[in-house]
N, C-alpha and C positions, 0 to 999 in steps of 0.2 A: 525178546531180543534175538534177531536172526543171526545165524552162524556166518562167519566170514567165509567167502568162497575159498575153496581149496586150490592152492596153486597147482599148475600142471607139473608133471614129472620132469625131472632134470633131463635135458637132451644134450648129450655130449657133442652133437653136431651143431647145436645152437644154444650154447650155455647161457647167453644173455637174453634169449627169447627175441632176437632181433627180427625174426619173421613176423612178429606182431606189428612191426612198423610198415609192413608191405600190404598193399591191397590185392584183391584177386587178379587184377590186370598185371600188376608187378610180378606176382608169382607165376602167371602164365608166360610172360616174357622170359623169365629166368628159366623155367622148365623147358621151354621150347629150345632155347640156346643150349642148355645143358644136354638135352636129348640129342640134338644135332652133333654136338662135340663128341658125345659118347659113341655115336654111331660112325662118324666120318673122320675123326681125328685120332682119338685115343688108341684104337687098335693098330694104328700105322705109324704114329708120330715117332716112336723110338727108332724105327727103321729109317724114317726120313732124316731124323737128326743124325744118326750114325753115318748115313751116306752124304749128308750135307746138301739136301735138296728138298724141294717142295713140289713133287709131281702133281700134275692135274690142278694147278693153281687156278686156271681159268674156270674149270668145272666147279671147284670149291667156291670161287667168287660168285658164280651164278646161283649156287645153292644158298650161299649167305644172302644174296639178294632176294631169293624166293621166300626166306623167312623174315625179311625186313630188317636185316642187321647192318645194311650199308647206308650210311647217312641217316641212321634211324631217328636221331633227334631233330632232324631237319623237317620242314613242312613243304608239301607240294612236290611236284615232279616225280611222283611215285615213291617218295620217302614216307617212312612210317609215322612221323610226327610224334614219336615216343617222348616220354619225359626224360629228364636228365638222370633220374634215379634208374629208370628202366634201361637206359643206355649204359649206365654204370654196371648194373647187374649183368648185362650181356658181356661187357668187358671182363668182369670177374670170371664168368663161366668159360669164356674163350681162353683166357690166360691160365685157367686151371688145367686146360688141355695143353696149351703151349703158348709162350710169349710171342712166337712168330705168327701164330694165327691171329692173336689179338692185334699185333702190329699191322697185319694185312688190312684188317677192318678199320683200325684207327687211322692209318694213313689215307685209306680210301675216303672214309666219312668225315673225320674230324680235321683233316688237313686239306686234301685236294677238293672234295665236295664242298666242305665248309667255306673255303676261300671263294669258290665260284658262287655259292649261294649267298654269301655275305657281301662280296665286293664285285661280283660279276654283272655284266649287262644282261638284259632279258634274252638277247640272242644267245649269249654264252650259256645261260641257265637252260634254255630250251634245247640247245644242241647237245649238252653233255650230261646234265643231271639225271634225266630219266634213264639213260643207258648205264650210267654209273650206279644208280640205285638198284638196277636189276642185275648188276654184275656183268653185263655185256661188255662194258669197257672198264678196265682197271686204271686207276690214276696213281700218280706219285707227286711228290712235293719237293721241289729243289730249292733248298735254302743253304744247308751246310756246305762249306767249301773245303778243299784240302788243307788250306792254311788258316781258315777262319771258321772254327766251330762255335765256341761260346761267344764270339765277337762278330755277329752278323753285320755290324756296321762297317767292318773292314772288307766286305765282299768285293771281289774283283770281276765277277761276271758283269758284263756291260751290254746295254742295249742302246743302239744309236738309230736315229731316224735316217731314212734314205728315201726321200720323196714322201709318199703316203705310207711306206712300209717301215717296219722295225727290223733291225738286224742284230741278233743276239750272239755273243761269243763268251765262252768261259767254261768252267767245270764245276760240277757239284759232286759231293762225295757222301758215301754211306746212305744211299737213297733206297728206302724200302720200296719194293714193287717196280723199281726202275726198268728192269730188263723186260718186263711183261706188260708195262703200261701202254695204253693207247693214247693217253693224254698226260702231260706234265704241267703242273703249276710251278713256274720258275720265277724266282725273284732276282732282279738285276738292278744295277745302278743305271740311271739315266741322267741327262742333264738337269732334269727336274726333281731328282731324288730317286729313292728306291721304288720300283714299280713291280707289280706282278703281271705275268704273261701266261696265257693259256696256249700251250704248245702241243699240237698234235705230233706224236712221236714218229710219224712217217715223213716228216719234213726233211728235205735234204740238209745235211750237215748235223743232224741229231743222231747220236748213238748212245747206247747204254750198256757198256760191258759189265758183266756180272762180277762181283767181288767174291773170290774164293778163299779157301784156307782160313775160314772163321772158326773159332772155338766157342762161339756164342751165337744165338739166333740162327742155328744151322738149318732149321726147318723154315727158312724164310728167304725170299729173294732180295738180295742187297746189291746195289749197283753204283757205279759212277755214271754221271751224266756228262756227256761231252757235247758242247754246242759250238760248232765251227761255222760261224757266219750263217746262222739259221735265219732265214727270211720269213717274216710274218706280216700279215696285213694289219692295218691300223686297228681293226676290231679285236685283235688278240690281247690287247692290254686290258687288265682289270680296271674299270673306270672308277670304282668306288673307294679307292684308297691310295694314298701316296705316303711313303715313309715306312719306317720299321713297325709302326703300329699295326700294319696289315699282317705281316707274317707272325708277329708276336701275338696278335689276337687269335690266330689259328693255333699257335702252339699252346696257348692257355686252354683251349678246348680239348686238344689232344692230351695235355698233361692231366686234365681232369679224369680222362679215361684210364690213365696209368694209376691214379690213386686207387681205383677199384681193381684194375687188372692185377696189380702186384699182389693184392690179397688173394687172388685166385691161385697164383703160383704158390703162395704161402699155405693156403688151405690144402692144396693137393699134397704138399710135402708133409704137412702136419698129419693129415689122414693116413698117409703111408707109414709114418712113424708110429702113430697110435695103433694101427692094425698090427704092425710088426711087434710092438711091445706086448700086445695081448697074446701073441702066439709063439714068439721066439723064446725058447727055454734055455736058461743057463742055471747051473747049480740047482737043478731039479725043479725049477718053477719059471713061469713067464717073467721076462725082465721087467714088464710093466708093474710087477709087484715090488720092485726095489725102490727105495726112497729117492735115490738120485735120479732115476728114470722118471718117476712121477713128478719130481720137481721140474725137470726139463719140460715135460708135457704140460704142466700147469702154466709155466712161464710162456711157452709157445701159444697156448690157447688164449691167455690174457692179451698178448700183443696182437694176435690174429683178430680177435673179435673187437678189441679197441680200434684197430685199423678199419674194420668194416663199419663200425659205428661212426668213425670220423668220415669215411667216404659217404655214408648215407647222409650225414649232416651237411656236407658240402653239396651233395646233390639236391637236397631240399632248398638250400640257399641259391643254387643255380636256377632251379625251377621258379623261384620267387624273384629272380633278377637281382639278387643281393650278394652274389659271390664275387669276391675281389681276387685279382691275380696273386696277391700276397697269400691269400688263404689256399689257393691251389698249390703254391710253393710249399706251404706248410704241410699239405696232404702228401705231395709227392716225396718230399724230403723224409717225412716220418715213415710212410708206408713202404716205400721201396727199401729203405734202410732196415726196417724191421723184418720185411719179407726175406731179405738175404740172411739175416740172423736166424730166422726160423728154419730156413733151408739148411744152414750149417749145423744147427742143433739137431735137426732131423737126421742128418747124415751121421752124426755120432751115435744116435740110437740104433741105426741100421748097421753100424760097424762097417766091415768090408763090403757088405751088400749095398751100402749107400752109394758106392761109385758105379754100380752096375746099371745099365739101361733097362734092366728088368724092373727097376723102380724109377719113379719120376724125379727123385730128389736132386741128383747131380745135374740133370738136364735143366731143371728149373733154376738151380743155383747159378749155373753158367749163363743162362739167358738173362737172369736178373743183373748180372754184371754189366750187360749192355743197357738194360732199362735204367740202371742207376745213373748212367752218364748221358743217355740221349734225351733230347728235349729238355736240357738243363741239367748240368752236373750238380752233385751235392753242393760244391762250393758256390755255384751260382745261386742256388735256392737259399743257402745260408746267408748270402749277402743280400738277396732280396728281402729276407726277413730282418736281417740286421739293419738295413736302411729303414724299413718300416717301423722298427722298434726304437731306433735312436734318432731318426730324422737326419742322419749323416750318410752321405753317399761314399761307400768304399770302392765303388767301381772306377773312380777317377784317380 
């Protein structure tokens, strides 16, 4: 009788052995993005965050394009054609550096590029997607309005026909990449319903003042979009969709990336707390040797790796064409909520040092307060799941 194979040693960085679920190509994508973030973001991001700026964003976008991170799960037009799991792994590594960097990539690929790829004309795809995939052109996505965040059906931005042209008027708020974008995908009411428009940002009447005085996502460009009778040709409208299913379909794709990304912020905070607990001494020994600290670390590890396993499961379902929007809500609701709790617990382990930008914990915690509410608040995802579970619509 042959002996049973000996299990590998316990790895504190991968306690469930989740790397066994990844193939060599998955690992190569993860390692490429992790290496880029370690070289180009981590040495500088605390300073960017403190100053409330993201300098060199266009250069960063081109570098992200060169490693295939922009629109990476799309096919053709210079996009990488990566799997959903590989895209998720990239989001995790980017957000482990900073949520603002993951937001740059998510808005570019999962919102602006995805909308053009999914709903655009061949002319729109050929004009914009190759330059967006390379990072030559940065895109933004205009849906949220000053008075209509969680209720996009109430939008006031309106597009009217004027001969063969369209004329857009309105405002969009909290738009990532807005002030540096070369193209904006803007959703507006028309006489025929809600339509999407591909808007070059050099059009007369378009402006994108940057939003300042943020205490979250400070290493990110956030803007208001102002459309003052912006005239567009007939070919600017996205021909492939009418109604809210267009923007909501894009949001589902972006929310999927958040399921992974939030675990990156959580992992970074957990690793900082674990390293600190091993080296910080109180009462003559490292604080990691005390029962209460070990209990905190154990609980954090459980929620972190459960969240990564959930993200991986949803990624496999997306690759198989079996992922439902309700399941994405499940993932975003759980993972962002648990990520915030992991950051808060990590802060208690670091004590007063937890509020210092010498450590990533407070930066991640404040960033996640934005991630918690954008692309669907906690309450919206709870109600999506509530409706799916009961068959009763609480939105009305």
